[in-house]
C-alpha positions in Angstrom: -4.2 -30.6 -15.0 -4.5 -26.8 -15.0 -1.5 -24.7 -14.2 -2.6 -23.1 -11.0 0.2 -20.6 -11.0 -1.1 -19.1 -14.2 -4.6 -18.9 -12.7 -3.2 -17.4 -9.6 -1.2 -14.8 -11.5 -4.2 -13.7 -13.4 -6.3 -13.6 -10.3 -3.8 -11.4 -8.6 -3.6 -9.2 -11.7 -7.4 -8.8 -11.8 -7.6 -7.9 -8.1 -4.8 -5.4 -8.5 -6.6 -3.9 -11.4 -9.8 -3.5 -9.4 -7.8 -2.2 -6.4 -6.2 0.6 -8.6 -9.5 1.6 -10.2 -11.4 1.8 -6.8 -8.4 3.6 -5.2 -8.5 6.2 -8.0 -12.2 6.7 -7.4 -11.8 7.0 -3.7 -8.8 9.3 -3.7 -10.3 11.4 -6.5 -13.5 12.0 -4.6 -11.6 12.6 -1.3 -9.4 15.2 -2.9 -12.3 16.8 -4.6 -14.4 17.2 -1.5 -11.5 18.5 0.6 -10.8 21.2 -2.0 -14.5 21.9 -2.3 -14.9 22.2 1.5 -11.9 24.5 1.8 -13.0 26.7 -1.1 -16.5 27.5 0.1 -17.4 31.2 0.4 -20.2 33.1 2.0 -22.6 34.7 -0.3 -25.8 36.9 0.1 -29.2 35.3 -0.1 -28.0 31.8 0.8 -30.7 29.4 2.1 -31.2 29.1 5.8 -28.5 26.9 7.4 -26.2 27.1 4.4 -22.5 27.4 5.4 -21.0 28.4 2.1 -21.2 27.9 -1.6 -19.0 27.6 -4.7 -19.5 27.8 -8.4 -17.5 25.4 -10.6 -17.2 24.7 -14.3 -16.5 21.3 -15.8 -17.4 19.4 -18.9 -19.1 22.3 -20.7 -21.4 23.1 -17.8 -21.6 25.1 -14.6 -22.2 23.7 -11.1 -23.6 25.6 -8.1 -22.8 23.8 -4.9 -23.9 24.7 -1.4 -22.9 23.1 1.9 -25.0 22.9 5.0 -22.8 22.7 8.1 -25.3 20.4 10.0 -28.2 19.6 7.7 -30.8 21.4 5.5 -34.2 22.1 6.9 -35.8 19.4 4.7 -34.3 16.2 3.5 -33.9 16.1 -0.3 -35.6 13.4 -2.3 -32.3 12.1 -3.7 -29.1 11.9 -1.6 -25.8 10.6 -3.0 -23.6 8.8 -0.4 -19.9 8.5 -1.0 -18.8 5.3 0.6 -18.4 2.4 -1.8 -15.2 3.8 -3.3 -13.6 3.4 0.1 -15.1 0.0 0.9 -14.2 -1.4 -2.5 -10.6 -0.1 -2.2 -10.1 -1.7 1.2 -11.8 -5.0 0.2 -9.8 -5.4 -3.0 -6.6 -4.5 -1.1 -7.4 -7.1 1.5 -8.0 -9.7 -1.2 -4.7 -8.7 -2.8 -2.9 -9.0 0.6 -4.3 -12.6 1.0 -3.5 -13.7 -2.6 0.0 -12.3 -2.6 1.3 -12.2 0.9 -0.7 -14.8 2.7 -0.8 -17.4 0.0 2.8 -16.6 -0.9 4.0 -16.3 2.7 7.2 -18.3 2.3 8.4 -16.0 -0.5 7.0 -12.6 0.3 5.9 -12.5 4.0 8.2 -14.6 6.2 11.9 -13.7 6.7 13.4 -16.5 8.8 16.4 -14.4 9.5 14.2 -12.0 11.5 11.6 -14.4 12.9 11.1 -18.0 11.9 7.3 -18.1 11.8 4.9 -20.8 10.6 2.6 -19.6 7.9 -0.4 -19.5 10.1 1.5 -17.4 12.7 2.6 -14.9 10.1 -1.0 -14.6 8.8 -2.3 -14.2 12.3 0.2 -11.4 13.0 -0.7 -9.8 9.6 -4.4 -9.7 10.1 -4.4 -9.2 13.9 -2.2 -6.2 13.7 -4.6 -4.4 11.4 -7.5 -5.0 13.7 -5.6 -4.2 17.0 -4.1 -1.1 15.4 -7.5 0.3 14.5 -8.8 -0.3 18.0 -5.9 1.6 19.5 -6.3 4.5 17.1 -10.1 4.6 17.6 -9.7 4.7 21.4 -7.3 7.6 21.1 -9.7 9.5 18.9 -12.6 9.0 21.4 -10.5 10.1 24.3 -10.0 13.7 25.4 -7.2 13.9 22.8 -9.9 14.2 20.2 -10.4 17.8 21.5 -6.7 18.6 20.7 -6.4 17.6 17.0 -2.7 18.6 16.7 -1.6 16.5 19.6 -3.7 13.6 18.3 -2.0 13.9 14.9 1.4 13.8 16.5 0.5 10.7 18.5 -0.8 9.1 15.3 2.4 9.8 13.6 4.4 8.2 16.4 2.1 5.2 16.3 2.6 4.8 12.6 6.4 5.0 13.0 6.3 2.4 15.8 4.1 0.1 13.7 6.6 0.4 10.7 9.5 -0.5 13.0 7.5 -3.4 14.5 6.6 -4.8 11.1 10.2 -4.7 10.0 11.2 -6.8 13.0 8.9 -9.6 11.9 8.3 -9.6 8.1 10.4 -9.1 5.0 11.2 -5.5 4.2 8.7 -5.7 1.3 5.9 -7.0 3.5 6.8 -4.5 6.3 6.1 -1.4 4.1 3.1 -3.0 2.5 1.6 -3.9 5.8 2.2 -0.3 7.1 0.2 0.9 4.1 -2.5 -1.7 4.8 -2.6 -0.6 8.4 -3.0 3.0 7.4 -5.6 2.2 4.8 -7.5 0.2 7.4 -7.7 3.2 9.6 -8.9 5.3 6.7 -11.7 2.9 5.6 -12.7 2.1 9.2 -13.1 5.9 9.7 -15.6 5.9 6.8 -17.4 2.7 7.7 -17.5 2.9 11.5 -17.5 6.7 12.2 -18.3 9.0 9.3 -21.1 7.1 7.7 -22.9 6.2 11.0 -22.7 9.8 12.1 -24.2 10.9 8.8 -27.0 8.4 9.1 -27.8 9.8 12.6 -28.1 13.3 11.1 -30.3 12.0 8.3 -32.6 10.1 10.7 -32.9 13.2 12.9 -33.8 15.3 9.9 -36.5 12.8 8.8 -37.9 12.6 12.3 -38.2 16.4 12.5 -35.5 16.7 15.1 -32.6 19.2 15.1 -29.4 17.3 14.3 -26.7 17.5 16.9 -23.6 19.3 15.5 -21.2 17.0 17.4 -21.7 14.2 14.9 -20.4 16.5 12.1 -17.5 17.6 14.2 -16.4 14.0 15.0 -16.7 13.0 11.3 -14.7 16.1 10.3 -11.8 15.0 12.6 -11.6 11.5 11.0 -11.9 13.0 7.5 -9.0 15.3 8.2 -6.8 12.3 9.2 -7.8 10.6 6.0 -6.8 13.7 4.0 -3.3 13.7 5.4 -2.8 9.9 5.2 -3.7 9.5 1.6 -0.4 10.2 -0.2 1.7 8.1 2.2 -0.6 5.1 1.6 -0.1 5.4 -2.2 3.6 5.5 -1.7 3.6 2.4 0.6 1.4 0.5 -1.9 3.9 1.2 -4.7 7.0 0.6 -2.5 7.0 -3.2 -3.2 8.3 -2.4 -6.7 11.3 -0.5 -5.4 14.0 -2.3 -3.3 15.7 0.9 -2.4 12.6 1.7 -0.3 11.7 -1.7 1.2 15.1 -3.5 1.2 16.7 -1.0 3.5 17.4 -1.6 7.2 16.0 2.0 7.6 12.8 1.3 5.7 10.7 2.3 8.7 12.5 5.6 8.9 11.9 6.1 5.2 8.2 5.5 5.8 8.2 8.0 8.6 9.7 10.7 6.3 7.1 9.8 3.7 4.3 10.5 6.2 5.8 13.9 6.9 6.0 14.5 3.1 2.3 13.7 2.9 1.6 16.4 5.5 3.7 19.1 3.7 2.2 18.4 0.3 -1.4 18.3 1.6 -0.8 21.4 3.7 0.2 23.3 0.5 -2.9 22.3 -1.4 -5.2 22.6 1.6 -4.0 26.2 2.2 -4.2 27.0 -1.5 -7.8 25.6 -1.8 -8.8 27.6 1.2 -7.5 30.8 -0.6 -5.0 31.5 2.2 -2.0 31.8 -0.1 0.5 29.5 -1.7 3.0 28.2 0.9 5.9 27.4 -1.5 8.2 26.7 1.5 6.4 23.4 2.0 7.9 22.2 -1.3 11.4 23.1 -0.1 10.7 21.0 3.1 9.3 18.2 0.9 12.5 18.2 -1.2 14.7 18.1 1.9 12.7 15.1 3.2 13.0 13.3 -0.1 16.8 13.9 -0.2 16.9 12.3 3.3 14.9 9.3 2.0 17.4 8.8 -0.8 20.3 9.1 1.5 18.8 6.5 4.0 18.2 4.1 1.2 21.8 4.3 -0.1 23.4 3.6 3.3 21.1 1.0 4.6 20.6 -1.8 2.0 19.5 -4.8 4.0 20.5 -8.1 2.3 22.2 -11.3 3.1 25.7 -11.9 1.8 26.6 -14.5 -0.8 28.1 -16.6 2.0 25.0 -16.3 4.2 22.8 -17.4 1.3 25.0 -20.4 0.6 24.9 -21.4 4.2 21.2 -20.8 4.8 19.0 -23.8 5.4 16.3 -24.2 2.8 12.6 -24.2 3.7 10.6 -27.3 2.9 9.2 -25.8 -0.3 12.6 -24.5 -1.3 14.0 -28.0 -0.7 11.4 -29.4 -2.9 12.6 -27.3 -5.8 16.3 -27.9 -5.1 15.8 -31.6 -5.2 13.6 -31.7 -8.3 15.0 -33.2 -11.5 16.5 -30.5 -13.7 17.5 -28.1 -10.9 21.2 -28.3 -11.7 20.6 -27.5 -15.4 18.3 -24.6 -14.5 20.8 -23.3 -12.0 23.4 -23.2 -14.8 20.9 -21.4 -17.1 20.0 -18.8 -14.5 23.6 -18.2 -13.5 24.5 -17.6 -17.2 21.5 -15.6 -18.3 20.2 -13.8 -15.2 22.8 -13.4 -12.4 24.7 -10.6 -14.0 21.8 -8.3 -13.0 20.3 -10.3 -10.1 23.4 -10.2 -8.0 24.4 -8.6 -4.8 26.9 -6.6 -6.8 25.5 -6.5 -10.4 28.0 -6.5 -13.2 25.7 -5.6 -16.1 26.3 -2.0 -17.2 23.7 0.4 -15.9 22.3 -2.0 -13.2 23.4 -1.0 -9.7 20.9 -2.9 -7.6 19.2 -6.3 -8.3 15.8 -5.6 -9.9 13.1 -5.9 -7.2 15.7 -7.1 -4.8 15.7 -10.6 -6.3 19.1 -12.4 -6.1 19.9 -15.4 -8.3 23.4 -16.3 -7.4 23.2 -19.3 -5.2 21.1 -22.5 -5.2 19.2 -21.1 -2.2 18.4 -17.9 -4.2 17.2 -19.9 -7.1 15.0 -22.3 -5.1 13.5 -19.3 -3.2 12.6 -17.5 -6.5 11.4 -20.6 -8.3 7.9 -19.2 -9.0 9.3 -15.9 -10.3 11.8 -17.7 -12.6 9.0 -19.9 -13.9 6.6 -17.0 -14.7 9.2 -14.5 -15.9 11.6 -16.7 -17.8 9.7 -19.9 -18.4 6.1 -19.2 -19.3 6.9 -15.8 -20.6 10.0 -14.0 -22.1 9.7 -11.1 -19.7 13.1 -11.9 -18.4 15.8 -11.2 -19.4 14.4 -7.9 -20.7 14.6 -7.8 -24.4 16.4 -11.1 -24.1 19.7 -9.2 -23.7 21.5 -12.4 -22.5 20.1 -14.5 -25.4 18.2 -17.1 -23.5 17.2 -19.9 -25.8 13.7 -21.3 -26.2 15.0 -24.7 -25.1 16.3 -23.2 -21.9 12.9 -21.7 -21.2 11.4 -25.2 -21.7 13.9 -26.6 -19.2 12.8 -24.1 -16.7 9.1 -25.1 -17.2 9.9 -28.8 -17.0 11.9 -28.3 -13.7 9.2 -26.2 -12.1 6.5 -28.7 -13.0 8.6 -31.7 -12.0 8.8 -30.2 -8.6 5.0 -29.9 -8.5 5.1 -26.1 -8.5 2.4 -25.7 -11.2 -0.1 -27.2 -8.7 0.8 -24.7 -6.0 -1.1 -21.5 -6.6 0.4 -19.1 -4.0 3.3 -21.3 -3.0 
């Protein structure tokens, strides 16, 4: 029989690889066009309808770029559309969400201490919140608030903070920040798919039909593009946050996310102003540094974790019970306690380790049963843990881990 955990791990790796590649392409093109748009200058003898131009040098050649605020008089024969970078990033991210958090809901998504959800309920909240959030945001943008961009941005910030708090009331801290990132990314891609691209198609159709395009479509697209510009950096942080317990395992993780959104604004404001040739606003970096210090302080005072006693007393989920009752569990528990728990503890004793790596605790039977898959992959199938084998885990001990996991039927459970 194939080991479905191995297949699932590689599937998740491949999707994550694709997600990173497409995100690089999307963010890169987004940053480039924002900088280009802000750096356009007026010049004599520009074609009719041209709003500005810029000369650039790259790769041994020179580029002469001109922008038409609404549209050129005649449609060019070849027109490049920038859309697939955004679509592919969102689609690969959605697939990664399903593979990691939906299929692994019992480990990564559901926190029984917050809300004891069935898997289908957690998945429904996960997917439904993304769709409902977009509808609320889109309604706000289409209201009269769209005519007051600053007020709209402030409301968007408040909505994002509320969503972050709400996710943390339902899901694990790791899933809460990841979902806030997914929620924000959904807004960004939906802006491209449902607003920016359709408006551009209307302008192109008018141009082909010999009609004068309505400038309002460009104005609407510009508003959504501005939102995307300021949301990009926080999304990247939130997508990386699942690797850093100090960010996600804090009871203040939603406040940390709120400060990160503000940092995204200060950083982008500096570059937007610089690219528009309006000066270098160095004070924005001072504000960013203060916000980051606040993030570090919040993470240090608000670590959110169950105590040793609470872990021992916690009732096991059906899947955890399956591993705890499997043959070899007692032996594996002894191995993990001797080789791993000095770092993966609520109060680590290994020199230089101050917080359990990735927030994974391996001190109690409940801890070990909950992290069965991680133990199997990291310390059974591979020698990734302990790092550099600092605790001298023997090959036979790794084989015992593999036998126990497979005895429990874990190898046939892809996402667990």
